Structure formats: structure tokens, C-alpha cells
ZAFI-745600 format. One record per atom (N, C-alpha, C, CB): residue in one letter; chain; atom name; x, y, z. Coordinates in steps of 0.05 Angstrom, whole numbers. Glycine has a CB too. Layout:
ZAFI-745600
- a_A_CA_X_Y_Z .
...
END
This chain:
ZAFI-745600
- m_A_N_17_-23_0 .
- m_A_CA_0_0_0 .
- m_A_C_18_25_0 .
- m_A_CB_-19_0_24 .
- t_A_N_10_45_-16 .
- t_A_CA_26_70_-18 .
- t_A_C_15_90_1 .
- t_A_CB_25_81_-47 .
- t_A_N_33_108_10 .
- t_A_CA_25_129_28 .
- t_A_C_14_152_12 .
- t_A_CB_49_138_46 .
- p_A_N_-7_165_21 .
- p_A_CA_-18_188_6 .
- p_A_C_1_212_6 .
- p_A_CB_-45_196_17 .
- d_A_N_0_227_-16 .
- d_A_CA_16_251_-18 .
- d_A_C_6_272_2 .
- d_A_CB_16_263_-47 .
- p_A_N_24_283_19 .
- p_A_CA_15_301_39 .
- p_A_C_6_328_27 .
- p_A_CB_37_306_60 .
- g_A_N_15_335_3 .
- g_A_CA_7_360_-10 .
- g_A_C_21_384_2 .
- g_A_CB_-23_364_-7 .
- v_A_N_11_407_-4 .
- v_A_CA_23_432_5 .
- v_A_C_5_444_26 .
- v_A_CB_27_452_-19 .
- y_A_N_17_453_47 .
- y_A_CA_2_466_69 .
- y_A_C_7_496_68 .
- y_A_CB_9_453_97 .
- i_A_N_-15_511_67 .
- i_A_CA_-12_541_68 .
- i_A_C_-26_549_94 .
- i_A_CB_-25_555_43 .
- s_A_N_-10_562_111 .
- s_A_CA_-21_570_137 .
- s_A_C_-41_594_133 .
- s_A_CB_1_578_156 .
- p_A_N_-58_597_153 .
- p_A_CA_-76_620_151 .
- p_A_C_-62_647_151 .
- p_A_CB_-95_620_175 .
- a_A_N_-39_649_164 .
- a_A_CA_-23_674_164 .
- a_A_C_-13_680_135 .
- a_A_CB_1_672_184 .
- q_A_N_-4_659_121 .
- q_A_CA_5_663_94 .
- q_A_C_-18_671_75 .
- q_A_CB_19_637_83 .
- t_A_N_-40_659_79 .
- t_A_CA_-64_666_63 .
- t_A_C_-72_695_69 .
- t_A_CB_-88_647_70 .
- y_A_N_-72_702_94 .
- y_A_CA_-79_730_101 .
- y_A_C_-60_750_89 .
- y_A_CB_-79_733_132 .
- q_A_N_-34_744_89 .
- q_A_CA_-14_762_78 .
- q_A_C_-18_764_47 .
- q_A_CB_14_752_84 .
- e_A_N_-24_743_34 .
- e_A_CA_-29_744_5 .
- e_A_C_-53_760_-1 .
- e_A_CB_-32_715_-6 .
- v_A_N_-74_757_15 .
- v_A_CA_-99_773_10 .
- v_A_C_-93_803_15 .
- v_A_CB_-121_764_29 .
- r_A_N_-77_810_35 .
- r_A_CA_-69_838_40 .
- r_A_C_-53_848_16 .
- r_A_CB_-53_840_66 .
- d_A_N_-34_833_6 .
- d_A_CA_-18_841_-17 .
- d_A_C_-36_846_-42 .
- d_A_CB_4_820_-23 .
- l_A_N_-55_828_-46 .
- l_A_CA_-73_831_-68 .
- l_A_C_-90_857_-65 .
- l_A_CB_-91_807_-71 .
- a_A_N_-99_862_-41 .
- a_A_CA_-115_886_-36 .
- a_A_C_-99_911_-42 .
- a_A_CB_-125_886_-6 .
- k_A_N_-74_911_-34 .
- k_A_CA_-56_934_-40 .
- k_A_C_-53_938_-70 .
- k_A_CB_-29_931_-27 .
- a_A_N_-49_915_-85 .
- a_A_CA_-45_916_-114 .
- a_A_C_-71_927_-127 .
- a_A_CB_-38_888_-125 .
- v_A_N_-94_918_-118 .
- v_A_CA_-119_927_-129 .
- v_A_C_-122_957_-123 .
- v_A_CB_-143_911_-118 .
- g_A_N_-114_966_-100 .
- g_A_CA_-116_995_-93 .
- g_A_C_-98_1011_-112 .
- g_A_CB_-107_999_-64 .
- r_A_N_-74_1001_-118 .
- r_A_CA_-57_1016_-137 .
- r_A_C_-69_1017_-165 .
- r_A_CB_-29_1003_-138 .
- i_A_N_-81_995_-173 .
- i_A_CA_-93_994_-200 .
- i_A_C_-117_1013_-201 .
- i_A_CB_-102_965_-206 .
- e_A_N_-133_1014_-180 .
- e_A_CA_-155_1033_-179 .
- e_A_C_-146_1062_-181 .
- e_A_CB_-172_1029_-154 .
- a_A_N_-124_1068_-167 .
- a_A_CA_-114_1095_-168 .
- a_A_C_-104_1102_-196 .
- a_A_CB_-90_1099_-148 .
- k_A_N_-91_1083_-209 .
- k_A_CA_-82_1088_-237 .
- k_A_C_-106_1092_-256 .
- k_A_CB_-64_1066_-246 .
- l_A_N_-126_1075_-252 .
- l_A_CA_-150_1078_-269 .
- l_A_C_-164_1105_-265 .
- l_A_CB_-169_1055_-264 .
- d_A_N_-165_1114_-240 .
- d_A_CA_-177_1140_-235 .
- d_A_C_-162_1162_-250 .
- d_A_CB_-178_1146_-205 .
- g_A_N_-135_1160_-249 .
- g_A_CA_-119_1180_-264 .
- g_A_C_-124_1179_-294 .
- g_A_CB_-90_1175_-258 .
- i_A_N_-126_1155_-304 .
- i_A_CA_-130_1152_-333 .
- i_A_C_-158_1163_-341 .
- i_A_CB_-128_1123_-342 .
- l_A_N_-178_1158_-324 .
- l_A_CA_-205_1168_-330 .
- l_A_C_-205_1198_-329 .
- l_A_CB_-225_1156_-310 .
- d_A_N_-191_1210_-310 .
- d_A_CA_-190_1240_-309 .
- d_A_C_-177_1251_-334 .
- d_A_CB_-174_1249_-284 .
- e_A_N_-156_1238_-344 .
- e_A_CA_-142_1247_-368 .
- e_A_C_-160_1244_-392 .
- e_A_CB_-116_1231_-372 .
- t_A_N_-176_1223_-394 .
- t_A_CA_-193_1220_-417 .
- t_A_C_-216_1240_-417 .
- t_A_CB_-205_1191_-418 .
- k_A_N_-224_1249_-393 .
- k_A_CA_-244_1270_-392 .
- k_A_C_-233_1296_-403 .
- k_A_CB_-254_1274_-362 .
- d_A_N_-208_1302_-397 .
- d_A_CA_-195_1325_-408 .
- d_A_C_-192_1323_-438 .
- d_A_CB_-167_1329_-395 .
- i_A_N_-185_1300_-447 .
- i_A_CA_-181_1295_-476 .
- i_A_C_-208_1298_-490 .
- i_A_CB_-169_1268_-482 .
- r_A_N_-230_1287_-478 .
- r_A_CA_-256_1289_-491 .
- r_A_C_-265_1318_-493 .
- r_A_CB_-277_1273_-476 .
- s_A_N_-260_1334_-472 .
- s_A_CA_-267_1362_-473 .
- s_A_C_-251_1378_-494 .
- s_A_CB_-264_1376_-445 .
- d_A_N_-225_1370_-496 .
- d_A_CA_-208_1383_-517 .
- d_A_C_-218_1376_-545 .
- d_A_CB_-179_1374_-514 .
- i_A_N_-226_1351_-549 .
- i_A_CA_-236_1343_-575 .
- i_A_C_-262_1358_-582 .
- i_A_CB_-240_1312_-576 .
- a_A_N_-279_1360_-562 .
- a_A_CA_-304_1374_-567 .
- a_A_C_-299_1403_-574 .
- a_A_CB_-323_1373_-542 .
- d_A_N_-279_1416_-560 .
- d_A_CA_-272_1443_-566 .
- d_A_C_-261_1446_-594 .
- d_A_CB_-252_1454_-545 .
- h_A_N_-243_1427_-602 .
- h_A_CA_-232_1428_-629 .
- h_A_C_-253_1424_-650 .
- h_A_CB_-210_1406_-632 .
- e_A_N_-272_1406_-645 .
- e_A_CA_-294_1402_-664 .
- e_A_C_-310_1427_-668 .
- e_A_CB_-312_1379_-655 .
- l_A_N_-316_1441_-646 .
- l_A_CA_-331_1466_-648 .
- l_A_C_-316_1487_-664 .
- l_A_CB_-338_1476_-620 .
- r_A_N_-290_1489_-658 .
- r_A_CA_-274_1509_-673 .
- r_A_C_-272_1502_-703 .
- r_A_CB_-246_1511_-660 .
- i_A_N_-269_1477_-709 .
- i_A_CA_-267_1469_-737 .
- i_A_C_-293_1474_-751 .
- i_A_CB_-259_1439_-740 .
- r_A_N_-315_1468_-738 .
- r_A_CA_-342_1473_-751 .
- r_A_C_-346_1503_-755 .
- r_A_CB_-364_1462_-733 .
- t_A_N_-337_1520_-737 .
- t_A_CA_-339_1549_-740 .
- t_A_C_-322_1558_-763 .
- t_A_CB_-330_1563_-714 .
- l_A_N_-298_1548_-766 .
- l_A_CA_-281_1555_-789 .
- l_A_C_-293_1546_-815 .
- l_A_CB_-253_1544_-785 .
- e_A_N_-304_1522_-816 .
- e_A_CA_-317_1513_-840 .
- e_A_C_-340_1530_-848 .
- e_A_CB_-325_1483_-837 .
- r_A_N_-357_1538_-829 .
- r_A_CA_-380_1555_-835 .
- r_A_C_-371_1582_-845 .
- r_A_CB_-398_1558_-811 .
- a_A_N_-349_1593_-834 .
- a_A_CA_-340_1619_-842 .
- a_A_C_-326_1618_-869 .
- a_A_CB_-321_1630_-821 .
- r_A_N_-318_1595_-878 .
- r_A_CA_-302_1593_-903 .
- r_A_C_-320_1590_-927 .
- r_A_CB_-283_1571_-901 .
- w_A_N_-344_1580_-925 .
- w_A_CA_-360_1574_-949 .
- w_A_C_-366_1597_-967 .
- w_A_CB_-386_1561_-940 .
- p_A_N_-368_1623_-957 .
- p_A_CA_-373_1645_-976 .
- p_A_C_-349_1652_-994 .
- p_A_CB_-381_1669_-960 .
- l_A_N_-326_1644_-987 .
- l_A_CA_-302_1651_-1002 .
- l_A_C_-303_1641_-1031 .
- l_A_CB_-277_1640_-989 .
- p_A_N_-310_1617_-1037 .
- p_A_CA_-312_1609_-1065 .
- p_A_C_-335_1624_-1080 .
- p_A_CB_-317_1579_-1067 .
- t_A_N_-356_1629_-1066 .
- t_A_CA_-379_1644_-1078 .
- t_A_C_-370_1672_-1085 .
- t_A_CB_-403_1645_-1059 .
- i_A_N_-355_1685_-1068 .
- i_A_CA_-345_1712_-1073 .
- i_A_C_-326_1711_-1097 .
- i_A_CB_-331_1723_-1048 .
- g_A_N_-309_1690_-1098 .
- g_A_CA_-291_1687_-1121 .
- g_A_C_-305_1684_-1147 .
- g_A_CB_-272_1663_-1116 .
- v_A_N_-326_1668_-1147 .
- v_A_CA_-342_1664_-1172 .
- v_A_C_-355_1690_-1180 .
- v_A_CB_-363_1641_-1168 .
- l_A_N_-367_1704_-1161 .
- l_A_CA_-381_1729_-1167 .
- l_A_C_-361_1750_-1178 .
- l_A_CB_-395_1740_-1142 .
- a_A_N_-337_1751_-1166 .
- a_A_CA_-317_1770_-1175 .
- a_A_C_-308_1762_-1204 .
- a_A_CB_-293_1770_-1156 .
- g_A_N_-306_1736_-1209 .
- g_A_CA_-298_1728_-1236 .
- g_A_C_-319_1735_-1257 .
- g_A_CB_-293_1698_-1237 .
- v_A_N_-345_1730_-1250 .
- v_A_CA_-366_1737_-1268 .
- v_A_C_-368_1767_-1272 .
- v_A_CB_-393_1727_-1257 .
- a_A_N_-364_1783_-1251 .
- a_A_CA_-365_1812_-1253 .
- a_A_C_-342_1821_-1271 .
- a_A_CB_-363_1825_-1225 .
- g_A_N_-318_1809_-1268 .
- g_A_CA_-295_1817_-1284 .
- g_A_C_-300_1810_-1313 .
- g_A_CB_-270_1803_-1274 .
- a_A_N_-311_1786_-1318 .
- a_A_CA_-317_1779_-1346 .
- a_A_C_-338_1797_-1358 .
- a_A_CB_-326_1750_-1347 .
- a_A_N_-358_1804_-1343 .
- a_A_CA_-379_1821_-1353 .
- a_A_C_-367_1849_-1359 .
- a_A_CB_-402_1823_-1333 .
- t_A_N_-350_1859_-1341 .
- t_A_CA_-338_1885_-1346 .
- t_A_C_-320_1884_-1370 .
- t_A_CB_-322_1894_-1321 .
- g_A_N_-305_1863_-1374 .
- g_A_CA_-288_1860_-1397 .
- g_A_C_-304_1859_-1423 .
- g_A_CB_-270_1835_-1394 .
- a_A_N_-326_1843_-1422 .
- a_A_CA_-343_1841_-1446 .
- a_A_C_-356_1868_-1452 .
- a_A_CB_-364_1820_-1442 .
- l_A_N_-365_1881_-1432 .
- l_A_CA_-378_1908_-1435 .
- l_A_C_-358_1928_-1447 .
- l_A_CB_-389_1919_-1408 .
- a_A_N_-333_1928_-1437 .
- a_A_CA_-313_1946_-1448 .
- a_A_C_-306_1939_-1477 .
- a_A_CB_-287_1944_-1431 .
- l_A_N_-307_1913_-1484 .
- l_A_CA_-301_1905_-1511 .
- l_A_C_-323_1914_-1531 .
- l_A_CB_-297_1875_-1512 .
- f_A_N_-348_1911_-1522 .
- f_A_CA_-370_1918_-1540 .
- f_A_C_-377_1948_-1541 .
- f_A_CB_-394_1903_-1532 .
- v_A_N_-369_1963_-1522 .
- v_A_CA_-375_1991_-1521 .
- v_A_C_-358_2006_-1542 .
- v_A_CB_-371_2003_-1493 .
- r_A_N_-335_1998_-1547 .
- r_A_CA_-317_2012_-1566 .
- r_A_C_-327_2010_-1593 .
- r_A_CB_-290_2001_-1566 .
END
């Protein structure tokens, strides 16, 4: 008959120490996550601000091609008028 394997014995003190170490590690991870979340809030507000500024610039820019076309048509009309008046 063979003797059974005694296995590994972990004392309650060792278990308690491991649980305490895990709690400390989880606390550090939570602190890092809080910092990351704060940074992403700042980034999201910056992106929203940039989007607003870009939209404002795009709205202010659309008349420029129209003004260019009108100036070209006015110049062509003036040139044609000057040519036919002589």
C-alpha cells in the first residue's frame, strides 16, 4: 500500500498576507485607473472644443468660393462690356 501525498500546506497567516498584498495591488490599480479616467475626460473636452472650432471655421469659409465666382463673373462682364462699347 502506498502512502498518500501530503500536499502543500498554506497557513492562515500566509493566506492572510497574500490577501493583503492583493488588496494593495488592487488599490494601486484603482488609483491608476482613476488617473486615466481623469485624463480621458480632459481629452474628450479638448476634442469637443476642437470640433466646435473646426465647424466654426468651415462655416466661415463657405462664402469665399462664392465671392470668387461672383468676382470672376463681374470681371468677365466688365471686360465684355468694355469690348463691345468701343
